[in-house]
C-alpha positions as CSV (number, residue, x, y, z in Angstrom):
1,X,0.0,-0.1,0.1
2,X,1.5,3.4,-1.2
3,X,1.8,6.2,1.8
4,X,-0.1,9.3,0.0
5,X,0.9,11.7,3.1
6,X,3.1,12.0,6.3
7,X,2.2,14.0,9.0
8,X,4.4,14.8,12.0
9,X,3.5,16.6,14.8
10,X,5.3,17.5,18.0
11,X,3.9,19.4,21.6
12,X,6.6,21.5,23.2
13,X,6.3,22.6,27.0
14,X,6.8,26.1,27.3
15,X,6.5,26.6,30.7
16,X,3.5,27.4,33.0
17,X,1.9,24.2,32.3
18,X,1.1,25.6,28.8
19,X,2.2,23.6,25.7
20,X,2.4,24.6,22.0
21,X,2.1,22.3,19.2
22,X,3.8,22.3,15.5
23,X,2.1,20.2,13.0
24,X,3.4,19.4,9.3
25,X,1.6,17.5,6.5
26,X,3.1,16.9,3.3
27,X,1.7,14.9,0.5
28,X,3.7,12.9,-1.5
29,X,4.3,12.6,-5.2
30,X,4.7,9.2,-6.9
31,X,7.6,7.6,-5.9
32,X,9.1,9.9,-3.4
33,X,11.1,8.5,-0.6
34,X,8.8,8.6,2.9
35,X,12.0,8.5,4.9
36,X,12.9,11.2,3.3
37,X,9.7,13.3,3.4
38,X,9.7,12.4,7.1
39,X,12.5,14.2,8.0
40,X,11.6,17.3,5.9
41,X,8.6,17.4,8.2
42,X,10.7,17.2,11.5
43,X,13.1,19.9,9.8
44,X,9.9,22.0,9.0
45,X,8.7,21.3,12.5
46,X,11.9,22.4,14.1
47,X,12.3,25.7,12.7
48,X,9.0,26.8,13.0
49,X,10.0,26.0,16.9
50,X,12.6,28.0,16.9
51,X,11.5,30.9,15.2
52,X,8.2,30.8,17.2
53,X,10.9,30.8,20.6
54,X,12.9,34.0,18.6
55,X,9.8,35.8,18.3
56,X,8.6,35.0,22.1
57,X,12.2,36.0,23.3
58,X,11.6,39.1,21.6
59,X,8.4,40.2,22.6
60,X,9.6,39.7,26.1
61,X,12.4,41.8,25.9
62,X,10.0,44.7,24.3
63,X,7.9,44.0,27.2
64,X,10.5,44.1,30.0
65,X,11.6,47.2,28.1
66,X,8.8,48.8,28.1
67,X,8.4,48.0,32.2
68,X,11.7,49.6,32.5
69,X,11.1,52.7,31.1
70,X,7.7,53.1,32.5
71,X,9.4,52.3,36.1
72,X,12.0,55.0,35.3
73,X,9.2,57.7,34.4
74,X,7.3,57.1,37.4
75,X,10.4,57.0,39.6
76,X,12.6,59.7,38.5
77,X,13.9,61.7,40.8
78,X,12.2,65.4,41.7
79,X,13.6,68.7,41.3
80,X,12.6,69.8,44.5
81,X,15.2,70.7,46.8
82,X,14.9,68.3,49.5
83,X,15.4,71.1,52.3
84,X,12.0,72.9,51.2
85,X,8.5,71.9,51.9
86,X,6.1,71.1,49.5
87,X,4.0,74.4,50.0
88,X,7.1,76.1,49.6
89,X,8.1,74.7,46.6
90,X,4.3,74.8,45.2
91,X,4.7,78.7,45.7
92,X,8.5,79.1,44.0
93,X,6.7,76.7,41.0
94,X,3.9,79.6,40.9
95,X,6.2,82.4,41.3
96,X,8.3,81.5,38.5
97,X,11.1,80.8,40.3
98,X,11.3,77.6,40.2
99,X,10.9,74.6,37.5
100,X,8.2,72.5,37.2
101,X,9.6,68.8,37.2
102,X,7.5,67.0,34.4
């Protein structure tokens, strides 16, 4: 009985009880070697997994950079002198004698 299709599937654990399935199905031409097609399908799945990992890592880096930027923005030091009370600083800002720190 001739083989007409090859299907390769692999389930990867990506952490936190989550999994990701990659699957490829290849229709064989008449006379095409099954083992060669299977190895090709396996290689396709491995390459797709690698690309998915790279995309996920890039997204994590972008998210971390955004969180870092937001943290720095929220926690930047004030221009208010430490020996000046809030009320004195507000008066100075309103009179134009001090720069607004934001």
